[in-house]
C-alpha positions as CSV (number, residue, x, y, z in Angstrom):
1,M,17.3,36.7,-2.9
2,H,15.3,34.3,-5.2
3,F,16.2,30.7,-5.8
4,P,15.3,28.6,-8.6
5,V,12.0,26.8,-8.5
6,A,13.9,23.5,-8.3
7,V,15.9,24.6,-5.4
8,Q,12.8,25.8,-3.5
9,A,10.9,22.6,-4.2
10,R,13.7,20.3,-2.8
11,P,12.6,20.6,0.9
12,I,9.0,19.8,-0.2
13,V,10.2,16.7,-2.1
14,R,12.4,15.6,0.8
15,V,9.4,16.0,3.2
16,T,7.3,14.1,0.8
17,N,9.7,11.2,0.3
18,F,10.0,11.0,4.2
19,I,6.3,11.0,4.6
20,Q,5.9,8.1,2.0
21,E,8.9,6.3,3.1
22,F,7.8,5.8,6.7
23,S,4.0,5.4,5.8
24,V,3.2,8.4,7.7
25,P,-0.5,9.0,6.4
26,L,-1.4,5.2,7.1
27,I,0.0,5.3,10.6
28,L,-1.7,8.7,11.4
29,G,-5.0,7.3,10.1
30,V,-4.7,4.4,12.4
31,V,-3.9,6.5,15.3
32,L,-6.6,9.2,14.7
33,G,-9.2,6.4,14.1
34,L,-8.4,4.8,17.3
35,I,-8.7,8.0,19.2
36,V,-11.8,9.2,17.6
37,A,-13.6,5.7,18.0
38,N,-12.6,5.4,21.7
39,V,-13.7,9.0,22.5
40,D,-16.9,9.0,20.7
41,H,-17.6,5.7,18.8
42,H,-21.2,6.9,17.7
43,W,-19.9,10.1,16.1
44,Y,-17.0,7.8,14.3
45,E,-19.6,5.6,12.8
46,V,-21.8,8.6,11.7
47,V,-18.8,10.0,9.9
48,V,-17.7,6.8,8.3
49,E,-21.1,5.8,7.2
50,F,-22.1,9.3,5.9
51,N,-23.5,9.5,2.4
52,P,-22.2,12.7,0.9
53,F,-24.8,12.3,-2.0
54,G,-27.8,12.3,0.5
55,G,-30.3,9.7,1.5
56,H,-29.5,6.2,0.4
57,T,-27.9,7.0,-2.9
58,G,-26.1,3.9,-4.2
59,V,-24.8,2.3,-7.2
60,F,-25.5,-1.3,-8.3
61,G,-27.0,-1.9,-4.8
62,H,-24.0,-0.5,-2.7
63,E,-24.8,2.7,-0.7
64,L,-22.2,5.4,-1.5
65,T,-21.2,6.0,2.1
66,L,-17.6,7.3,2.7
67,H,-16.7,3.8,3.8
68,F,-17.9,2.1,0.6
69,I,-16.2,4.9,-1.5
70,I,-13.0,4.4,0.3
71,N,-13.0,0.5,0.4
72,G,-14.8,-0.2,-2.8
73,M,-13.5,2.5,-5.0
74,F,-10.3,4.2,-3.8
75,M,-8.8,0.7,-2.8
76,C,-9.1,-0.1,-6.5
77,L,-6.0,2.0,-6.9
78,F,-4.1,0.3,-4.0
79,F,-4.8,-3.1,-5.4
80,G,-4.1,-2.0,-8.8
81,I,-0.6,-0.9,-7.7
82,A,-0.2,-4.3,-5.9
83,A,-1.0,-5.8,-9.2
84,K,1.6,-3.7,-10.9
85,E,4.3,-5.0,-8.6
86,I,3.3,-8.7,-9.1
87,T,3.1,-8.1,-12.9
88,E,6.8,-6.7,-12.9
89,S,8.0,-9.5,-10.8
90,T,7.0,-12.0,-13.5
91,L,8.8,-10.1,-16.4
92,P,12.2,-11.2,-17.8
93,G,14.7,-10.2,-15.2
94,G,12.0,-10.1,-12.5
95,V,12.2,-12.1,-9.3
96,L,9.8,-14.6,-10.5
97,N,11.5,-15.2,-13.9
98,P,12.8,-17.6,-14.1
99,V,10.7,-19.2,-11.3
100,R,13.5,-21.5,-10.1
101,R,15.5,-18.3,-8.7
102,A,12.6,-17.6,-6.4
103,I,11.6,-21.2,-5.3
104,N,12.8,-20.7,-1.7
105,P,11.2,-17.3,-1.0
106,L,8.0,-18.7,-2.6
107,A,8.1,-21.6,-0.4
108,G,8.4,-19.2,2.5
109,T,5.4,-17.3,1.1
110,L,3.3,-20.6,1.3
111,G,4.5,-21.0,4.9
112,G,3.5,-17.6,5.6
113,V,0.0,-18.5,4.5
114,F,-0.4,-22.1,5.9
115,G,1.2,-21.3,9.1
116,P,-1.0,-18.5,10.3
117,V,-4.2,-20.2,8.9
118,G,-3.4,-23.4,10.7
119,L,-2.6,-21.7,14.0
120,Y,-5.8,-19.6,13.6
121,F,-8.0,-22.6,13.2
122,L,-6.3,-24.4,16.0
123,M,-7.0,-21.5,18.3
124,A,-10.5,-21.2,16.9
125,W,-11.1,-24.7,17.9
126,F,-9.6,-24.4,21.3
127,F,-11.5,-21.2,22.2
128,Y,-14.8,-21.7,20.3
129,G,-14.9,-25.3,19.3
130,D,-17.7,-26.2,21.6
131,T,-19.7,-23.0,20.9
132,S,-22.1,-21.9,18.3
133,D,-19.7,-19.1,17.4
134,F,-17.1,-21.5,16.0
135,S,-18.2,-21.1,12.3
136,A,-18.5,-17.4,12.5
137,V,-15.0,-17.0,14.1
138,A,-13.4,-19.4,11.7
139,K,-14.4,-17.1,8.8
140,G,-11.6,-14.8,9.8
141,W,-9.0,-17.3,8.9
142,A,-7.5,-15.3,6.1
143,I,-7.0,-12.1,8.1
144,P,-3.5,-13.2,9.4
145,T,-2.2,-14.2,5.8
146,A,-1.7,-10.6,5.0
147,T,1.7,-8.7,4.8
148,D,2.0,-4.8,4.6
149,I,4.8,-4.5,2.1
150,A,5.8,-0.9,2.8
151,L,6.0,-1.4,6.6
152,A,7.6,-4.7,6.3
153,W,10.3,-3.2,4.1
154,L,11.0,-0.3,6.5
155,V,11.4,-2.6,9.5
156,A,13.5,-5.1,7.6
157,R,16.1,-2.3,6.6
158,V,16.1,-1.4,10.3
159,V,16.6,-4.8,11.7
160,F,18.8,-6.3,9.0
161,G,20.6,-3.4,7.7
162,P,19.8,-1.9,4.2
163,L,22.2,-4.2,2.3
164,H,21.3,-7.5,3.7
165,P,19.9,-10.2,1.4
166,A,17.1,-10.8,3.9
167,V,15.5,-7.4,2.7
168,N,15.0,-8.6,-0.9
169,F,13.9,-12.1,0.4
170,L,11.3,-10.4,2.4
171,L,10.1,-8.0,-0.4
172,L,9.7,-11.0,-2.7
173,L,7.8,-12.9,-0.1
174,A,5.5,-9.9,0.6
175,V,4.8,-9.4,-3.3
176,A,4.0,-13.1,-3.6
177,D,1.8,-12.9,-0.4
178,D,-0.2,-9.9,-2.0
179,A,-0.9,-12.1,-5.0
180,I,-2.3,-14.8,-3.0
181,G,-4.2,-12.3,-0.9
182,L,-6.0,-10.9,-3.9
183,V,-7.1,-14.5,-4.9
184,I,-8.3,-15.2,-1.4
185,I,-10.4,-12.0,-1.2
186,A,-11.9,-12.7,-4.5
187,V,-12.8,-16.4,-4.0
188,F,-13.4,-16.7,-0.3
189,Y,-15.1,-13.4,0.5
190,P,-17.8,-12.6,-1.9
191,D,-20.3,-9.8,-1.1
192,A,-22.6,-11.3,1.7
193,L,-25.5,-8.9,0.5
194,H,-25.1,-9.7,-3.1
195,P,-25.0,-13.5,-3.9
196,V,-22.4,-14.3,-6.7
197,Q,-23.8,-14.1,-10.1
198,P,-21.1,-15.5,-12.4
199,I,-22.8,-14.1,-15.7
200,W,-21.8,-10.6,-14.6
201,L,-18.1,-11.7,-14.4
202,L,-18.3,-11.7,-18.1
203,L,-17.8,-8.0,-17.9
204,V,-14.6,-8.5,-16.4
205,V,-13.4,-10.6,-19.2
206,A,-14.7,-7.8,-21.5
207,G,-12.6,-5.2,-19.5
208,M,-9.5,-7.4,-19.9
209,A,-10.2,-7.8,-23.7
210,A,-10.6,-4.0,-24.0
211,A,-7.4,-3.6,-22.1
212,Y,-5.7,-6.0,-24.4
213,G,-7.0,-4.2,-27.5
214,L,-5.9,-0.9,-26.2
215,R,-2.3,-2.4,-25.8
216,R,-2.5,-3.8,-29.3
217,F,-3.3,-0.3,-30.7
218,H,-0.2,1.1,-28.7
219,V,-2.4,3.3,-26.5
220,R,0.3,4.9,-24.0
221,W,-2.0,6.9,-21.7
222,W,-2.9,4.8,-18.6
223,P,-6.2,6.6,-17.6
224,V,-7.8,5.0,-21.0
225,Y,-6.9,1.5,-19.6
226,I,-8.5,2.4,-16.2
227,L,-11.6,4.2,-17.6
228,V,-12.5,1.6,-20.1
229,G,-11.2,-1.7,-18.9
230,G,-11.3,-0.8,-15.2
231,T,-14.9,0.4,-15.4
232,L,-16.2,-2.8,-17.1
233,S,-14.4,-4.9,-14.6
234,W,-15.6,-2.7,-11.6
235,I,-19.3,-3.1,-12.8
236,G,-18.8,-6.8,-13.4
237,L,-17.5,-7.4,-9.9
238,A,-20.0,-5.2,-8.1
239,K,-23.0,-6.8,-10.0
240,G,-21.4,-10.2,-9.8
241,G,-21.1,-10.3,-5.9
242,V,-17.4,-10.1,-5.9
243,E,-15.2,-7.4,-4.0
244,P,-15.1,-4.5,-6.6
245,A,-11.9,-3.1,-5.0
246,L,-10.1,-5.9,-7.1
247,A,-11.3,-4.4,-10.4
248,L,-7.9,-3.1,-11.6
249,A,-6.1,-6.5,-10.7
250,P,-7.0,-8.1,-14.0
251,I,-6.6,-5.0,-16.0
252,V,-3.2,-3.7,-14.9
253,P,-1.2,-6.7,-16.3
254,F,-2.4,-5.6,-19.8
255,M,-0.8,-2.2,-19.6
256,P,2.3,-2.0,-21.8
257,H,5.4,-2.8,-19.7
258,G,8.1,-2.3,-22.4
259,N,9.8,0.8,-23.3
260,H,8.3,0.9,-26.7
261,G,4.6,0.7,-26.1
262,G,4.2,-2.3,-28.3
263,G,3.1,-4.6,-25.6
264,E,6.1,-7.1,-25.7
265,P,8.1,-7.1,-22.5
266,T,11.7,-6.0,-22.5
267,D,14.5,-6.4,-20.2
268,E,15.8,-3.0,-20.1
269,A,14.0,-1.9,-17.0
270,H,15.5,-4.9,-15.3
271,T,19.1,-5.3,-16.2
272,H,20.7,-3.1,-13.5
273,A,21.7,-4.5,-10.3
274,S,21.5,-2.8,-6.9
275,D,23.5,-3.4,-3.8
276,A,20.6,-2.4,-1.6
277,A,16.9,-3.4,-1.8
278,P,15.0,-0.4,-3.3
279,H,12.1,1.3,-1.4
280,P,8.7,-0.1,-2.4
281,H,7.6,3.6,-3.1
282,T,10.6,4.2,-5.5
283,T,9.9,4.4,-9.2
284,D,12.3,4.9,-12.1
285,H,11.2,8.5,-13.1
286,G,13.0,8.1,-16.4
287,A,11.1,5.0,-17.5
288,H,8.2,5.5,-19.9
289,S,6.4,2.4,-20.0
290,V,2.6,2.7,-19.4
291,L,2.8,0.3,-16.4
292,E,5.4,2.4,-14.6
293,Q,3.6,5.8,-15.4
294,F,0.6,4.3,-13.8
295,E,2.4,3.7,-10.5
296,H,4.6,6.9,-10.5
297,Q,1.6,9.2,-11.2
298,L,-0.8,7.6,-8.7
299,K,1.6,6.4,-6.0
300,L,1.5,9.7,-4.0
301,F,-2.2,10.0,-4.3
302,V,-2.6,6.4,-3.0
303,D,0.0,6.7,-0.1
304,F,-1.7,9.8,1.2
305,G,-5.2,8.3,0.5
306,L,-4.4,5.5,2.9
307,F,-4.8,7.9,5.7
308,F,-8.6,7.7,5.1
309,F,-8.6,4.1,4.5
310,A,-6.8,3.7,8.0
311,F,-9.2,6.2,9.6
312,A,-12.4,4.4,8.2
313,N,-11.2,0.8,9.1
314,A,-9.0,1.1,12.2
315,G,-11.5,2.9,14.4
316,V,-11.8,0.1,16.9
317,A,-12.7,0.5,20.6
318,F,-10.3,-0.9,23.0
319,T,-13.1,-2.5,24.9
320,S,-13.7,-4.9,21.9
321,I,-10.4,-6.7,22.5
322,G,-11.1,-10.3,22.9
323,W,-9.9,-13.7,22.1
324,V,-10.4,-13.2,18.3
325,T,-8.0,-10.2,18.8
326,M,-5.4,-12.4,20.3
327,M,-5.9,-15.2,17.7
328,V,-5.3,-12.8,14.8
329,L,-2.2,-11.1,16.4
330,V,-0.6,-14.5,17.5
331,S,-1.4,-16.0,14.0
332,L,0.3,-13.1,12.3
333,I,3.4,-13.0,14.3
334,V,3.9,-16.6,15.6
335,G,2.2,-18.3,12.7
336,K,4.1,-16.4,10.1
337,A,7.5,-16.9,11.8
338,I,6.9,-20.7,12.1
339,G,5.5,-21.0,8.5
340,V,8.0,-19.0,6.7
341,T,10.9,-20.6,8.7
342,L,9.8,-24.2,8.2
343,F,8.9,-24.1,4.5
344,S,12.1,-22.2,3.3
345,W,14.2,-24.4,5.6
346,V,12.7,-27.6,3.9
347,A,13.1,-25.9,0.5
348,S,16.7,-25.5,1.3
349,L,17.1,-29.0,2.3
350,V,15.7,-30.3,-0.9
351,G,18.0,-28.2,-3.3
352,F,16.7,-24.6,-3.3
353,P,19.1,-22.7,-1.1
354,L,18.7,-19.5,0.7
355,P,20.3,-16.4,-0.5
356,P,24.1,-16.1,0.7
357,G,24.2,-14.6,4.0
358,M,20.9,-16.0,5.2
359,G,20.4,-18.7,7.8
360,V,17.5,-20.0,10.1
361,R,17.9,-17.2,12.5
362,H,17.3,-14.8,9.7
363,L,14.3,-16.6,8.4
364,V,12.8,-16.5,12.0
365,V,13.2,-12.7,12.1
366,T,12.0,-12.4,8.5
367,G,8.8,-14.3,9.4
368,V,8.1,-12.1,12.4
369,I,8.5,-9.1,10.2
370,A,6.1,-10.6,7.7
371,G,3.5,-10.6,10.5
372,L,3.1,-6.8,9.9
373,G,-0.4,-7.2,8.3
374,L,-2.1,-4.0,8.9
375,T,-3.3,-2.6,5.6
376,V,-4.4,-5.8,3.9
377,A,-5.4,-7.4,7.2
378,L,-7.7,-4.6,8.1
379,F,-9.4,-4.9,4.7
380,V,-9.7,-8.7,5.1
381,A,-11.2,-8.2,8.6
382,G,-14.1,-6.1,7.2
383,K,-14.9,-8.8,4.6
384,A,-14.5,-11.9,6.9
385,F,-16.9,-10.5,9.5
386,P,-20.0,-8.6,8.3
387,G,-20.7,-5.2,9.9
388,D,-23.1,-6.5,12.6
389,S,-20.6,-9.4,13.6
390,P,-19.5,-9.1,17.1
391,F,-16.0,-10.4,15.8
392,Q,-15.3,-7.6,13.3
393,E,-13.8,-5.0,15.8
394,P,-11.9,-7.6,17.7
395,G,-10.4,-8.9,14.4
396,K,-9.6,-5.4,13.2
397,M,-7.9,-4.8,16.5
398,G,-5.6,-7.8,16.0
399,A,-4.7,-6.3,12.6
400,V,-3.9,-2.9,14.2
401,L,-1.9,-4.5,16.9
402,S,0.3,-6.3,14.4
403,I,2.3,-3.3,14.2
404,G,3.9,-4.9,17.4
405,A,5.6,-7.3,15.1
406,A,8.0,-4.5,14.5
407,L,9.1,-4.3,18.2
408,V,9.3,-8.1,18.4
409,A,11.5,-8.3,15.3
410,L,13.8,-5.5,16.6
411,V,14.3,-7.5,20.0
412,L,14.6,-10.7,18.4
413,G,17.1,-9.4,15.8
414,K,19.2,-8.1,18.5
415,L,19.2,-11.4,20.5
416,L,20.0,-13.4,17.3
417,H,22.4,-10.9,15.9
418,V,21.1,-10.7,12.5
419,R,22.1,-7.1,11.6
420,Q,25.4,-7.0,9.6
421,E,26.6,-3.3,9.0
422,G,28.3,-2.6,5.8
423,L,27.5,-5.9,4.2
424,R,27.4,-5.9,0.3
425,P,25.9,-9.2,-0.4
426,R,26.0,-11.2,-3.7
427,L,22.3,-11.6,-4.2
428,I,20.9,-14.6,-5.9
429,L,17.8,-12.7,-6.5
430,P,17.5,-9.9,-9.1
431,W,16.8,-6.4,-8.2
432,I,13.3,-6.2,-6.9
433,R,11.5,-3.3,-8.5
434,L,8.4,-2.2,-6.4
């Protein structure tokens, strides 16, 4: 018996959706990287630093090792999709438009940055204040500011229930956190081997101008924006001494995000409410905006490609666990929980209330879940501590172990009784489209 192609494809689609939903490639990459690095760390480094083009072939002073290709090129797409999420949140009907609707979650976002940073500096001073290593260790302050959106969403749905307003609250917090993270990487972590040369950043401006021009001419094929604007931006950042993985962040916002390709935003994509927070990987397949096509056509590739990112960055020997590991881990879980809770609570006191159905106990658990830093935390750890730094591997191990925030949140959620089955909340935030 022969079944229609669509019927035959359904199991594949279901498996693919499951793999994306539970971030399976990312988690497998972390596990495999840890195993290989602890079985034969030398072989692991040989693989990661392998140059497939031979010798010391490079581009603009960057050797084309697998590590650089993954971190400096592939991650452009990852941060590009993050920029897409941030852009959509600012459109009419998005969670940051008007801003007043999002004041409380945004206050929590600031707390989720200042809390971990303050705790990290406090521990750095306590453990290394009287040593010559203090300044080197202090450079890792930004590692615990990160939140992994996909993993945080997954854990939040399990802890709170899929219909709880805390899920939307956390997604907004994570999106805003990503925006802050992009700025932190660009401003505070320039390329140590290539001093900042501002003149080259004019190419980034040229890339933005090119993307704007393409939008004005109603170009509706997203690869053109990447090839023209993205290339100029990447060269400008690479030559200018700024992290080139951020090349698409200033280009993506110029992609047409309305349904008519004219460049003006429309409300159509944001007018439908949803009872449950959507999955971060979900895209409206019926939408035709260039911005949404960009995400829809690249998301599968990026999600599976995160396996290689995790493998190339999470390969840390367990013997490297030290005080910096503990500092990153505690700052992520405890610092986030304190910061998010305190700042959002204060915001509610001054007239910017929490969503209906949320209280202080929900904020505490939300802050713990936001401590799942993994992806971006690993990336920042590689930038905060140079390759020859004795603190890079301990810092990365702290980022990897932040997966433990999921277990802490599950236990804490049970103790505080935050899960409400069958809840159909009246959300004060619009549907978050990620």
